[in-house]
Each structure stands twice: as structure tokens, then as C-alpha cells.
N, C-alpha and C positions, 0 to 999 in steps of 0.2 A: 186755073189752081188758085186764083186769089178769089174767086166766087164759091168755090168749094170751102177754100177758109171761113170765109164770112157766113155762111149757111151753117158748116160744121166744125169750126174750131176753136170755139169757146165755152164749150161744154162736154164733159165725159159722154162716150156713147153708152148702151144697154148694159156693153161688159165691165164698164166703169172706167175704161181707156179713153185717151184724147191724140190730140196733135199737142207736139211740143217744139219751140225753138230752143236751139243751143247756139250761142255765142261763145267762140274760143278762140284766142289769140295770146301769145305772150305778151306780159307787162312791158312797158319800157325801162324799167328799173328792176332792178336785183332786191331791192326791199321795199316794204310798204308798212305804216303804220296804221293797225287795227287795234279793234276791241274786243276780247276775250269774252263770248258772253258764257262760255260754259269752262268749267275748269282744266287746262291743257294739263294739269297733275293728278287727275280724277282716279287714274287707273293706275299708281303710284302708290306705296305704302302709306306715305303720308300726304297723300291728297286727299281731296273731297270733304273738306270740314270748313266751313265757314266761308264758303266763296265768294267774292262778292266781283263784277266784272271789271277790267281795268285795261288800260293800253298798251298793247304789245308791238312789238317789231319783229317781224316776219323778214327773214332773210333767206335769199336761196338763188342758186345758180339756174334752176329748172321751175322757177313758179309760172302757172297758168292762170289766168283771167278767163273764168268761165261765169256765163250769165245765163239763165235757164226762166224760161217763161212756159210755163204750165196752165191748166185749165183748171185749178183746184190751188187751194193756200197747202203751205206746210199741214202735214199732217192727214191730208187727202192722200188715200192708197195709191193710187197711181202717181202723183207726185212725189210721194216718198219712195215710190219703185224708181221712177226716172233719175232722182237724185242718189239713190243708193247703188244702180248699177253705173252711173256718172263715177261716183266716190271710188267703186272696186276698177274701173278702167284706168282714172289716173292712178290709182295707188299702184297698180300692175306696171304703168312706166317707168316708176322710181326706179333709180340706180341703185342697186344692191350697196350696203355699207359695208 
């Protein structure tokens, strides 16, 4: 497995797909301070105007810490597909409100 990864694990194949690593664990705390690079209110009627990144506290009982390693940068079709599927899977795990 290690040899295969060394030979094929760092670039997409001819179909544009490649290996990826996914590290998944619950964080040790129920709150994290983060910097919001995207407007968290952009989809609300008054959101989306003059946004500048700022620090926020993310609080929740079911937080999940996920790290991905993909062969391409954000914006690469394969990388974006991996991240999109991961978001959909995690969103499906939410408790209904």
C-alpha cells in the first residue's frame, strides 16, 4: 500500500480522480473560535453586503473535526467533489431541529 501511494498517490489519474486521506474525530471541546472567511448571513435577506472576515465562536454538541488531504488544491474538480460529498454526508448526520 505504501509503495502504491508513493507511485500513484500524489496526482490525479487520467480520469481526474486520485487518492485522498480523511481524518475524522470529535473535538475535545464543544466550542471553537474560528475566523469566518465567508459571510455566514449571505443567504439571509439582509446579508451579503460589505462583508469582511471576523472571528466567531462556533458552539455545538455534535461538532466534528475533519481534515482532508487531496492531490489537488481547492478549486480542483476532484478536490471540490470530495469536499462536497463530505459536506453532504456530515449535513445528513445533523439532528433535526
